[in-house]
C-alpha positions in Angstrom: 0.0 0.0 0.0 1.3 3.4 -1.0 1.6 6.0 1.7 1.6 9.8 1.3 5.2 10.9 1.2 4.7 14.7 0.8 7.6 15.5 3.0 10.0 13.2 1.1 9.0 13.9 -2.5 12.6 14.6 -3.7 14.0 11.6 -1.9 11.3 9.4 -3.3 11.9 10.7 -6.8 15.7 10.0 -6.4 15.0 6.5 -5.2 12.6 5.9 -8.2 15.2 7.2 -10.6 17.8 4.9 -9.2 15.5 1.9 -9.5 14.6 2.8 -13.0 18.2 3.1 -14.0 18.8 -0.4 -12.6 15.8 -1.7 -14.6 17.1 0.0 -17.7 20.5 -1.6 -17.4 19.0 -5.0 -16.6 16.6 -5.3 -19.6 19.3 -5.8 -22.3 18.2 -9.4 -22.2 15.3 -11.2 -20.6 16.6 -14.6 -19.2 13.1 -15.7 -18.3 11.1 -14.9 -21.4 7.7 -15.4 -19.6 8.7 -12.5 -17.3 8.3 -10.2 -20.3 4.5 -10.1 -20.0 4.3 -9.0 -16.4 7.3 -6.7 -16.9 5.3 -4.9 -19.6 2.4 -4.6 -17.2 4.5 -3.1 -14.6 6.0 -0.7 -17.2 2.4 0.5 -18.1 1.7 1.1 -14.4 5.0 3.1 -14.0 4.2 5.3 -17.0 0.7 5.8 -15.7 2.0 6.9 -12.3 4.4 9.3 -14.1 1.4 10.7 -16.0 -0.3 11.3 -12.8 2.7 13.1 -11.3 3.0 15.4 -14.4 -0.7 16.2 -14.2 -0.5 17.0 -10.5 2.7 19.1 -10.9 1.1 21.0 -13.9 -1.9 21.7 -11.7 0.3 22.9 -8.8 2.3 25.2 -11.1 -0.9 26.7 -12.5 -2.0 27.6 -9.0 1.4 29.0 -7.8 1.1 32.7 -7.0 3.8 35.3 -7.3 4.5 36.7 -3.9 3.0 33.7 -2.1 4.8 30.7 -3.6 7.7 32.4 -5.3 9.4 35.8 -5.6 9.0 36.7 -9.3 11.1 35.4 -12.0 14.8 35.6 -12.6 15.1 37.8 -15.7 14.4 35.2 -18.4 11.7 35.6 -20.9 10.9 31.9 -21.4 10.6 30.8 -17.8 7.5 31.0 -15.6 5.2 28.8 -13.6 2.7 29.0 -16.5 5.4 27.8 -19.0 6.4 25.0 -16.6 2.8 23.9 -16.3 2.3 24.0 -20.0 5.4 21.9 -20.6 4.2 19.4 -17.9 0.9 19.1 -19.7 2.8 18.3 -22.9 4.7 15.7 -21.1 1.5 14.2 -19.7 0.1 13.8 -23.2 3.3 12.2 -24.4 3.3 9.8 -21.4 -0.4 8.9 -22.2 0.7 8.1 -25.8 3.6 6.0 -24.4 1.3 4.2 -22.0 -1.1 3.3 -24.8 1.8 1.9 -27.0 3.2 -0.1 -24.1 -0.3 -1.4 -23.4 -0.5 -2.6 -27.0 2.8 -4.4 -26.6 1.5 -5.9 -23.4 -1.6 -7.2 -25.1 0.3 -8.5 -28.1 2.9 -10.3 -25.8 0.0 -11.9 -23.8 -0.7 -14.5 -26.5 3.0 -15.7 -26.9 3.8 -19.1 -25.4 7.2 -18.5 -24.0 9.7 -21.2 -23.1 10.5 -21.1 -19.4 14.1 -20.0 -20.1 16.0 -18.7 -23.0 17.4 -21.4 -25.2 
């Protein structure tokens, strides 16, 4: 069961990044081919959670108020809470597209009769 970790957001994000880096390095081969199906299912769930995070951060950025949450902007013309929220919404859409594609792979992989181990 997931618990609310608001006070540890950055630490949790760093832990997740480390685990995802480990996963990325470990998937060059799949020694137990039948694991590929649940692995794709977990990947869909991970992307869906990232989609939720980007949606929530976009919403948070949209509600950030100058003088309350931040002290103006640092001279640039492209940076703002609005621009950050907009970019996060773009990322959310891209993640939705990625989730749909991985879900298709998950479904396609679900009919394959894998050998228990690579031959």
